[in-house]
C-alpha positions, 0 to 999 in steps of 0.5 A, spaced: 750 087 118 746 088 112 745 093 107 741 095 101 745 093 095 744 096 088 744 091 082 744 093 075 746 100 076 740 101 081 735 098 077 734 093 082 735 093 089 736 088 095 738 087 102 745 083 102 750 082 108 755 088 107 761 082 108 759 079 101 764 081 095 762 083 089 765 079 084 765 084 078 771 087 083 776 082 081 773 078 075 769 079 069 761 078 070 756 077 064 752 084 063 746 079 065 748 077 072 750 080 079 754 076 083 756 076 090 761 071 094 762 070 101 769 071 103 769 065 108 766 060 104 764 058 097 757 061 098 755 065 092 749 069 090 747 070 083 741 075 080 740 074 073 736 077 068 734 071 063 728 070 057 722 067 060 722 059 060 716 057 056 712 054 062 706 058 064 705 055 071 711 059 076 712 052 080 714 049 073 718 055 071 722 055 077 723 047 076 726 048 069 731 054 071 733 049 077 734 043 071 738 048 067 742 050 073 743 043 074 745 042 067 750 048 067 753 045 073 754 038 070 750 035 076 751 028 077 744 028 081 739 033 083 733 033 087 727 038 088 726 039 096 720 044 096 717 050 092 713 055 095 710 062 094 714 068 097 710 075 099 715 081 098 710 086 101 711 091 095 704 092 093 705 089 086 711 094 084 715 087 084 712 080 082 712 076 088 717 070 087 716 063 087 722 060 091 725 053 090 730 049 095 733 043 092 740 039 092 745 038 087 751 033 087 757 037 083 763 034 081 768 040 080 775 041 077 776 034 075 776 032 083 775 025 085 769 026 089 763 030 088 760 036 092 753 036 095 750 043 094 744 046 096 740 051 092 735 056 093 732 059 087 727 065 087 724 066 080 720 073 079 716 073 072 716 079 068 711 077 063 710 084 059 718 084 058 718 076 057 723 076 063 725 071 068 729 074 074 732 069 077 736 069 084 740 063 086 744 062 092 749 056 092 751 053 099 756 047 099 755 042 104 761 038 102 766 041 098 773 038 096 776 045 097 774 046 104 769 052 102 763 048 105 759 050 111 755 046 116 748 046 118 749 052 122 752 056 116 746 053 112 741 056 116 744 063 116 745 062 109 737 061 108 736 067 112 740 071 108 737 068 102 730 069 105 731 077 106 734 078 100 728 075 096 723 078 100 727 085 099 728 085 092 725 091 088 725 092 081 726 099 081 727 101 073 723 096 069 727 099 063 733 094 065 729 089 061 728 093 054 
């Protein structure tokens, strides 16, 4: 079951499964992020307010955000599989996102083997505020700690992401002041 969630004090809303846990209930999360975690896998969804990257082409910009994520993750390898424009049916109230699907190979916790993580990333550009709003879903396909999902889990995660990306609404642009 899914429901509309208020992010950043209600300034942004999106539809997410009710079973996802708000990470801020049990750990510190930066003010620029909202983080939700799956209770039964290592899947996470992060919505982050970032300064716009220099690229004016949105497909290039979403790629730069993916590259930055790979750098932050110390990814051993990375690959972009696809980028696409996504309509959110907001009639212009919220920018339509550009969505990227890629993979990263990430070695965590000094593990001897690396995990394959599929990444879904949606970029909402707010040019008048110099903001890139980025929604990222990390879906581990292999994991040394047992938090991976199979192809069925990947398909479910992708559907959850697409629903969240299409339903995201910026309610209060004052968030970006």
